C-alpha positions in Angstrom: 99.0 101.8 78.2 95.6 102.9 79.5 95.8 106.5 80.7 92.4 106.8 82.3 93.6 105.8 85.8 93.1 108.7 88.2 96.5 109.9 89.4 96.9 111.6 92.8 93.2 111.7 93.2 90.8 110.5 95.8 87.5 108.8 94.7 84.8 109.1 97.3 82.5 106.1 97.4 82.2 102.4 98.2 85.2 100.4 97.1 82.9 97.7 95.8 81.4 100.1 93.3 84.4 102.4 92.6 87.0 99.7 92.0 85.3 98.3 88.9 85.6 101.8 87.3 89.4 101.6 87.3 91.2 100.3 84.2 92.6 96.8 84.3 96.3 96.2 84.8 97.0 99.9 85.7 98.3 99.8 89.3 101.8 98.8 90.4 101.0 97.9 94.0 98.3 98.3 96.6 98.9 99.1 100.3 95.8 99.2 102.4 94.1 98.4 105.7 90.5 97.4 105.4 88.0 97.8 108.3 88.6 95.1 110.9 85.7 92.9 111.9 83.5 94.8 114.5 86.4 96.9 115.8 85.5 100.2 114.1 82.3 102.0 113.1 82.9 104.4 110.2 79.3 105.6 110.4 78.5 104.8 106.8 75.7 102.6 105.6 76.6 99.1 104.2 80.2 99.5 105.4 82.6 96.5 105.5 83.4 95.3 109.0 79.9 95.1 110.6 78.8 91.8 109.0 76.8 89.4 111.2 79.6 86.8 111.1 83.3 86.7 110.6 83.1 84.5 107.5 80.8 87.1 105.9 83.5 89.7 106.5 85.9 87.4 104.8 83.6 87.1 101.8 83.3 90.8 101.4 87.1 91.2 101.4 87.4 88.4 98.9 85.2 90.4 96.5 87.4 93.5 97.0 90.5 91.4 96.4 89.1 90.0 93.2 88.7 93.6 92.1 92.3 94.4 93.0 93.5 91.4 91.1 91.9 92.9 88.0 93.5 96.4 88.4 96.9 95.2 89.3 99.6 94.9 86.7 100.8 91.3 86.2 103.9 92.0 88.2 101.9 93.9 90.9 101.4 93.1 94.5 99.2 93.8 97.6 100.1 94.6 101.1 97.1 94.0 103.4 97.1 95.1 107.0 94.5 93.3 109.1 94.0 92.5 112.8 92.0 90.0 114.8 89.2 90.6 117.3 87.5 88.6 120.1 84.1 87.0 119.8 81.4 88.0 122.3 79.0 85.3 121.2 79.1 82.2 119.1 77.0 83.9 116.4 80.0 85.9 115.4 81.8 82.7 114.3 83.7 81.5 117.4 82.9 80.8 121.1 82.6 83.8 123.3 86.1 85.2 124.4 87.8 83.3 121.6 89.9 84.9 118.9 87.8 84.9 115.7 91.0 84.1 113.6 89.7 86.6 111.0 93.2 87.2 109.4 93.9 83.5 109.2 90.5 82.8 107.6 91.0 85.6 105.1 94.5 84.4 104.2 93.3 80.9 103.6 90.4 82.1 101.5 92.7 84.3 99.4 95.1 81.4 98.9 92.2 79.3 97.6 91.3 82.2 95.2 94.8 82.0 93.6 96.7 84.6 95.6 100.2 83.8 96.5 100.8 84.5 100.2 104.5 85.6 100.0 104.8 86.9 103.6 102.9 87.1 106.8 104.5 90.0 108.6 104.1 90.7 112.3 103.7 94.5 112.9 104.5 94.8 116.6 103.7 98.0 118.5 106.1 99.3 121.2 103.3 101.6 122.3 100.1 99.4 122.2 96.8 100.5 123.5 96.4 99.7 127.2 93.8 97.0 128.0 92.2 96.2 131.4 91.8 92.5 130.6 93.2 90.2 133.3 92.7 86.7 132.0 94.8 86.9 128.8 97.8 88.7 127.4 97.4 92.1 125.8 97.3 92.2 121.9 100.3 94.1 120.7 100.7 93.1 117.0 98.9 93.0 113.8 99.2 91.1 110.5 100.5 92.5 107.3 100.1 90.0 104.4 102.2 90.4 101.3 100.3 88.9 98.3 101.0 88.5 94.6 99.1 87.0 91.6 102.2 85.7 89.9 105.3 83.9 91.0 107.3 86.6 89.3 106.7 90.2 90.4 108.4 93.5 90.9 110.3 93.6 94.2 113.3 95.9 94.9 115.0 94.4 98.0 118.0 96.8 97.8 115.6 99.7 98.4 114.7 98.4 101.9 117.8 96.7 103.1 118.9 97.6 106.7 122.4 97.8 108.1 124.1 94.7 109.5 124.6 94.6 113.3 127.6 92.3 113.3 131.0 93.4 112.1 133.1 91.7 109.4 135.1 88.9 110.9 136.7 85.9 109.2 135.5 82.5 110.5 138.1 80.6 112.5 138.3 77.3 114.5 135.0 75.5 115.1 133.1 78.3 113.4 135.1 77.8 110.2 134.5 74.0 110.4 130.7 74.6 110.9 130.7 76.8 107.8 132.0 73.9 105.8 129.0 71.7 106.7 127.1 70.6 103.5 124.5 73.1 102.6 121.7 70.4 102.6 122.2 68.1 105.6 120.6 64.7 105.6 117.7 65.8 107.8 116.6 68.6 105.5 113.1 68.0 104.1 112.0 68.8 100.5 110.7 72.3 101.5 113.9 73.3 103.4 115.8 76.2 101.9 119.4 76.1 100.8 122.0 77.8 103.0 124.7 78.0 100.4 124.9 81.7 100.4 125.1 82.0 104.2 128.0 79.4 104.3 129.9 81.3 101.6 129.6 84.5 103.6 130.7 82.9 106.8 133.8 81.4 105.2 134.8 84.8 103.9 134.1 86.6 107.1 131.4 88.9 105.6 128.4 89.5 108.0 125.9 89.5 105.1 125.0 91.1 101.8 127.3 94.1 101.0 124.3 96.4 100.6 122.6 95.5 103.9 120.4 92.7 105.2 116.9 91.7 104.4 114.6 93.4 107.0 112.7 90.2 107.7 109.1 89.7 108.6 109.0 91.3 112.1 108.6 95.0 112.1 108.5 96.9 115.4 106.9 100.3 114.6 105.1 102.7 116.9 101.5 103.5 116.1 100.7 106.8 114.5 100.0 109.9 116.5 97.1 111.7 114.8 94.6 114.2 116.4 92.0 114.0 113.6 88.7 112.2 113.8 90.1 109.2 112.0 91.2 106.7 114.8 92.9 104.0 112.7 95.7 105.9 111.0 98.6 104.0 109.3 102.1 104.9 110.8 104.0 106.3 107.8 106.9 103.9 108.4 104.6 101.0 107.9 103.8 102.3 104.4 107.4 103.3 103.4 108.9 99.8 103.3 106.2 98.2 101.1 106.1 101.3 98.9 109.9 101.4 98.2 110.0 97.6 97.6 107.0 97.2 95.2 106.1 100.6 93.7 108.8 101.4 91.1 110.4 104.8 90.9 110.0 104.7 87.2 107.7 102.8 84.8 107.5 103.0 81.0 105.0 105.5 79.8 104.0 103.3 76.9 103.8 99.7 78.3 103.7 100.4 82.0 106.6 98.0 82.9 108.9 98.9 85.8 112.4 100.1 85.2 114.9 97.8 87.0 117.7 98.7 89.3 121.1 98.0 87.7 124.4 98.3 89.6 127.9 98.0 88.1 129.4 97.4 91.5 128.8 97.6 95.2 129.7 101.3 95.5 128.7 102.4 92.1 126.0 104.9 91.3 122.6 103.4 90.7 121.6 103.3 87.0 118.1 102.6 85.9 117.0 101.1 82.6 113.7 99.6 81.4 113.2 95.9 80.8 111.2 96.8 77.7 112.2 98.1 74.3 109.6 100.8 73.9 112.2 103.7 73.9 109.6 105.8 75.6 109.7 108.1 78.6 109.1 107.3 82.1 106.7 108.2 85.0 106.5 107.3 88.7 104.8 104.1 89.7 101.3 104.1 91.1 100.1 102.8 94.5 96.5 102.3 95.2 94.8 102.4 98.6 91.1 101.4 98.3 90.5 102.2 102.0 92.2 105.6 102.0 91.1 106.9 105.4 93.1 109.9 106.5 95.4 109.5 103.5 98.7 108.3 104.9 99.5 106.1 101.8 99.1 109.2 99.6 101.3 111.3 101.9 104.1 108.7 101.9 103.8 108.2 98.1 104.2 111.9 97.3 107.1 112.2 99.8 108.9 109.4 97.9 108.0 110.7 94.4 105.4 108.1 93.6 101.8 108.5 92.2 98.8 107.3 94.1 95.1 106.6 93.7 92.7 106.4 96.7 89.1 105.3 97.4 87.3 106.4 100.6 83.8 105.6 101.7 83.4 108.3 104.4 83.2 111.9 102.9 84.4 113.4 106.2 87.6 111.2 106.1 88.1 112.3 102.5 88.1 115.9 103.5 90.5 115.2 106.2 92.8 113.3 103.8 92.8 116.3 101.4 93.7 118.7 104.2 96.6 116.5 105.3 97.9 116.2 101.7 97.6 119.9 101.1 99.4 120.7 104.3 102.3 118.3 103.4 102.6 119.7 99.9 102.8 123.3 101.3 105.4 122.2 103.8 107.5 120.6 101.1 107.3 123.8 98.9 108.5 125.9 101.8 111.4 123.5 102.5 112.3 123.6 98.8 112.3 127.4 98.8 114.5 127.5 101.9 116.9 125.0 100.3 117.1 127.1 97.1 
């Protein structure tokens, strides 16, 4: 395994020049939010996000994503948070006042580049920024794309399951009859999924999976409250779920493959074992954020015992990120001393 990947370090520079310096197949997952098209000015020359037309913005991010494809492990993944903006002139790529459809354009381009778009998550904000617009609805959500390079990749659903809302209750009467309906009715098309598991659960009266339900692709999370100069800070909870699902707690120190979660029963203690035969030690997985900003991905990674690597264009934001990380480490040390 290549050991030259910077661990828990922030590289200051342009992602388009810093990313090629990282070793290939060295990162377990990437969680990031690139600059949106003409919504932020990070006050650095040649920054991404101020291109003359939305398709040019898409092309710049395609280049970044090609670099990410190289540094990701074969079983790695990318979580990409992007938002749309409104055109003020047709030269931006859409009629004035129209949505530019930047996230959709980007997703289509990445699909054409070979990325597998596994999810398009709606991050809705209970506390959206107020807007004085009177001839359309306020924008209250953003996209989070979950992308992979391979049909088979590391994903620990058990780590992010949420409690069921409904109680256990055996199906009776018409409900029991409905649960006996064939799992593939005649109207189902070739892309329709099987409902076999759901029917089995209903017949037995179980509300869902014993360890909790799949959290789904609609996440209602309040925006972050941060008083620093960086004005587009990730809320930590938006990072936690992707991190726990796709950045392994342990990877083999020799081959880099993730250890898998093994359970002997519903209530049994979790046992971890590697899928390789290296008989080597382990280390935490690594998450990369190539648009590090104020460092929220690094903060969440350290809080959950993962390693991280960051790239940030703006030196002032890099200083801010270091300050936040140092403060969080100091707070954890104090808490550990009190607990001891």
